[in-house]
N, C-alpha and C positions, 0 to 999 in steps of 0.2 A: 278303600276308595271313598271319597267324601260324598255326602248325599247329593250335593248340587251337581257333581259330575255324573252320578248315577241317573239323576232325573233327566239330564241332557241326553245321556246315552239311551235311556228308555224311549225318549221322544224320537230320537234319530233312528234307532233300530226298530221301533214300532212302525215308523213310516216305511222303513226298508222291508219289513215283513210283508208288506202289500205288493212288493216288487218281486218278480220272478228272478231267480239267479241267472236265468238265460238272458234276461234283459240287462242285468247288471254286469254280466261277464265274469261273475264270481266263480272260481273253479275249485277252491279248496280251503280248508281251515285247520287250525291246530289247537293245547293242553294244560298243564297246571304249573304253576309257578315259581325273587332272585336276589340274592345278595350280590355285591359287586366287588370282588377282590381287585387288586390293582392290575392295570393292563399289563399283559405279558406273563402273568403268573399262570401256572398250570391249573386247569379246572379239575377238581376232585369230585367225581360224580358217583363214587362208590356208595351203594345202597340207595341211590336215587333213580327215579324213573322219569324220563322226559315224555310228556304227552304231546303228540303231534297229530293233528287232524288233516287228512288228505282226502281227495275225491276218489271214490271207487272208479275203476277203469275196467268195465266189463269186456271191452274189446281187447285189452292187453292185460288181463288179470294175472297171468303167470309172470309176465315181465314186471308188473308192479310189485308182486310178492318178492321176486328176485331182487329188485331194487331196494325194497324195504329191508330185506335180510342183509344185503351188502352194507347198507348205511348203518344198520343196527350193530353189525359186527365191528365196523370201523370205529363207531363212537364208543363201543364197549372197550375196545382195545386202547383207545386214546384217553378216555376219562373214567372208565369203570362203570359208567351209567348204562342203564337199559333204556329202550325206547318202547313206548306204547303207541302204536299207530292206530288211530281211529279213522274210520271212513264214513262218509255220508252217502246215502243211496239216491237222494233226490235233492232238488232245489230247496224244498220246504225243510227237509232234514237239516240242511246246512244252515239256513237262516235261523232256524229254531236253536241250533247249537250255539251259534254266535250270540244270539240274543240272551239266552239263559246263562251262558258262561260269562259274558261281559257284565251283565247286570248283577249276577250272584257273586262275581269275583272269584270264581273257581272254574276250572276246566282246562282246555288246551293251553300249553305254554307257547306254541308256535302255530300260527295260522298261515296258510298259503292262499292268498286272495288274488282274484283277477285284477289286472291293472286298473280297469275302469271303476272298480269298487274301492280303490284306495282312498279317494277323496271322502267318501262316506265313512270309511273306517277312521280316517284322520279326524273327522268332525266329532266323533264320539269322545275323543280324548282318552280312549281306553287302551292305547298301544304306545309302546316305548318310543320316545323321540330319540333319534340317533345323534348323540353328541360325538365328538371326536374320539373319545375313549371307546364308545360302543362300536363305532365304525372300525376302529383298530381291532376290536375283538372278533369281528366278523370277517376280517381279512383286509379291510381298508377300501376306500372308495376307488382307488386306482386299479383295483383288480377287475372292475366292471366296464363293459362297453358303455361309453358315456351316454349314448342315446337312451339306454335302458333305465337310466336314473331320472329321466324326464318326468316321471309321474310318481316319484317316491314321496313327494310332499309338495306343499304350495310354493316353496322356494328352496334354495340350496342349504339353508340353515335350519329348516323345519321339515324333517323327513322322518317317515316311519317305515317305508317300504324298501326292502333289500331285494334287488332283482334276482329272480331264480330261473325263469324260463322266458324266452323271447319268441313271439310268433308274429312277426311282421307280415302284412298281407301283400300278395302278388297275384299274378294270374299264371296259369299253366296253359300251354298250347301244344297241340298235337303236331309235331314237326312233319310227319308224313302227309297229313291233310293240308298243311300249309304249302308244302312243296308241290303237291298235286295241283293246287290252285294257283301256283306261280307266285306265292308269297314267301318272303324270307323271314320275317319277324313281325310281331304285333306292332300296330301303329302307335304313335306317340300322342294322339288326341283321341278323345272318346268318340267323336264323329268318324274319325278314320278307322277306329276299331270296329264300330258298327258297320261301316262299309265292308270291312273284311268279313265280318260275321255273316252279312247277307250273301257274300260271294261263296262262303263256306257252307251255307245252308242248302240242303237238298239230299235226295236219295237216302232219307232216313237219318241224316246227320244234321245237327243244328249248330249254329255258330257259337252260342254262349250256353254255359251250364251254370245255374245259380239256384239257390233254394229260397223261394219266396215265403215259405212257411218255417224257415229256420228261426230259432229264438235269438241267435247271436248276430247274424249277418245283416239283415235288411237295413237297420238304422245306420250302419256304417256307410252305405251309399249316400244317404242324406248328409251325413257329416262330411264325407269326402267332397261331394259336389258343392256344398255350402262354402267350404274353405276354398275350393278351386275358383269359385265365382267371386270370392272376396268378402263374403258375408258369413262369418262363423256363427254357429248355433247359439253361442253366448258371447255377448260383448259387455264386459264388466258385470253390471247387475241386470242387464237386459237380455231376454231371450229373443231369438230371431227365427222361431220355428215356422212362422207364417210369412216369412220373407219370400219375395219372388225367386230368390236363388234356390231355396228348398223346394218350392213348388215346381220349378223348372227341372230340377234334378230328379225329383220323384216321377215327374211326367216321362222323362227319358227312361228311367229304370222300369216303370210299369210298361212303357211302350215297347221295350224289347220283346216282351211276351205277347202283348195284345195288338200292337200296330205293326211293328217291324217283323214279328213272327220269326225271330232268330233264336228263340228259346222254346224248348219242348213244352207244349201246352200243359203237360202233367206237372210242370215245375211250380204251378200255383199251389200245389200241395207238397212240394219237396222240402226236405231238410237238406243241409249241406252234404250229409252223408249220401243222400240219393243223387245229388248233383255230382259228387265225386265218383260214385259208382257208374254213372252215365258217361262221364269223361273217360274213366278207366276202361269202359267197354268199347271205346272208340266211337261213341254215338254223339259226341259233341266235340267241336274243334278247340274250344277254350273253356277252361274252368276259371271263373272270376272269383276274386276275393278269397283266395285260398292261402295256405301257409305251408311251411316246410314239412310239417307232420303228414301232409297228404302224400308225400313221396312213399311212405310205407304202403299206402293203398295202391298207388300207381305202379310201384315196383313189384307188386304181387298180381299184376294184371297184364292183359295183352299189350298195353301201351308202354311197358317197361322198355327203356332204351329208345322210345319214339316220342318223347315229350321233353319240353324244356320250360323253365320259369322265365318270367319277364316282369319288370316293374310296371305297374298299372299307370295309365296316362294321368297327367295332372292338368290338361287343358279340358275344361268341362264341356258337356254337350252343347252344341249350337255355336261353339267358338272355334276359330282356327288358330288362335294364339291365346295365351293366358291373359285374362283381364288385368288392368293396371293394379288393382288391389288384391289380386290373387294371393292366397296362402297355399302354394303347391303342397299337396298332401298325398303321398303315395300310400300311407298307412297310418292308422292310429298306433301309438306305442302300445303294443299288445303283448300279453303274456301273463306271467304270474309274479307277484311280489310276496316275500316272506315278511311277516310282522310278528313281533313278540308282545305278548299280553303284559300290560302294566301290573296286573295283579300277580303275575307269575313269581314264585319263590325260587325259580331256577333260571333266572335270566342269563347268567353266565354260561350255564349248560346249554341253554337255548342258542346263545351266541356261538358256542362251539359247534353245535349242530349246523347252524347256518353257514359257518365258515367251511365246514366239511362238504355240504351239498353244493356249495358254490365254488369249490376248488376246481382246478383245471381237469383233473382226472375224472372226478365224479360228474362234471358237466359234460365231458365227452361221452361218458358211459350213458348218461341220461339221453343225450342226443341220439346215440346209436340205437337205443331201445324204443324211444318214443317220438323221435323226429324233431322235437322242439329245438330251437337254436340256443346255444349257450349265451349266458349273460357275462360269463367270465371272458375277459378280453383275450387272454392267451389261448383259451380253448376255441374261441371264435376265429382267431387268426389261423389256428392250425386247421380248422375245418375249411376255411376259405382257401388255404393253400393246397389242401388235399382233394377238395371236391369243387371244381370250378362251376358245376351246375348250380351251386347254391349262391354264387356271386350276386345275382339279382336280388335274392332275398336279403342278403346281408346289406346290399346297397339300399334297399327299401327300409330296412331297419335303421340304418344310419341317418336316413332323412325323414323318419317318421315323426309325427306330431302328437303332442299330448292332447287328450280330451280335456275339457275345462276342469280345473281343479276346484270343484265346489261340492259341498255336501248334497246339493240338489241334483247332481248329475244322474243319479239312479232314476229319479222321477222323469228327468228330461229324456233319458234313453228309453224309458218305458213308454213315454208319450209318443215318441216316434215309432217304436215297435208296434204300438197299438194301431197307428194309422195303417201300417201294412197289414196287420192282422185283420182289421175291419175291411180292408180293400180286397181281401182274397176272394170273396164271392164274385166280385166284379171282374177280378183277374181271370177267374175261371169261366167268365161269361163274355159279355160284349166289350168290356173295358171299363176303366175308371173314368167317371165323368168329371169334367172340370169343376162343376158346382159342388159335387161331393168332396173332391179333394180340397177345395178351398175351405169348405166347412170343417172338414176333419182337421186340417192344419190350424184353423182358428181355435178349435177345442184343445188341440195339443199345445198351442201357444199359451192359452189361458192356464192350463195345468202346469206348464213349465215355468211360467212367470210367477205363479203362486208359490211354487217350490223355491224358486230363487229368492223371492221376497222373504220367505220364512228363514232360509239359510242366512241371508244377509242380516236379519234381525236376531240371529242366534237362537231361533226357536226350533 
């Protein structure tokens, strides 16, 4: 790796080290390194070991080990190569691994990164750009659900991320509670949904469940409402975190808990796992901003067979119809991308691994064990035809929007997350004041714009 690339990488990853993986949405990483035989030739991996870094999954540790064993056996049979799976135990562990591996030029061959971290990874210049030959080696672009490619790179010709898992956001609702309240399905506007939540709140049950202390979710509401109002968080080289749209959206989000009282007061300290458990126990009528993987929790609870998914509204709070400039956003493009390290000496073997784990059979296997939706188009179609309950999730995925593709996105995401973190004491008390929120968003705007300016200048 040339020294100027290393310096750029050090700067970018040094900044990223200050950002929690929860804020980045980073979920896994990968090993060591590729010669490039001609497309279509068999990969001879005898005597080689592919290093793949993935996130530890304490909740499904046995399933993860079984998946790793199954992949390792298949790759061994196909190429003769072994796999060394590394796992990280915390956000700091993962960021440290990425930083030291990329800068030193040795480490994992394959990284699994959260979709919203892809722009930062792209900005380092440390991962393989996918030309037509490399796309062929990993199975071809046509094998993937088109929407999942929306954050693989800044444009269709400059991409590093190969879609691995899809987690579009939807809401889940308790069909029994809805029926008892005379409701058939969730409303198509946020005001309508709030009215339903108020009707459903009472007797120890709340209308909404969401985790205000979750590291991944709160900023997504600001992103969603900003788009729905028609003022995206980033417009070219300008940040819009202090816009009336963001303020109005967060006021509604905070208000569900403090003003409308349709969320359990304890949610000020909840993670999404707590919100899911509350919904699964039948103590809330709707679980907001959730994904297909939540079905594993719901199906092991009293609400099994008594819930359904629905696409979240795209008409923002305070509006009866979408504003003229609205960018209707049911979900961010959410999930995991696979990237191959530029320093890797095993790039063709890495491509064979990627092709294997994104194949129809293995994508179906992964879905069955972990709940995430396939990025493989054939697997996604099979799931849709066999399980109609997932149709709203697939619909949301098909209409999901990419977060801004800028190396500054991690800082922007963190800035919004910090607003909610700092608001938590007020959420647990009398409510978030207008003056405080305006001041907090002004600080977030300053931080976001500074990061955008640095990214634009190539620093």
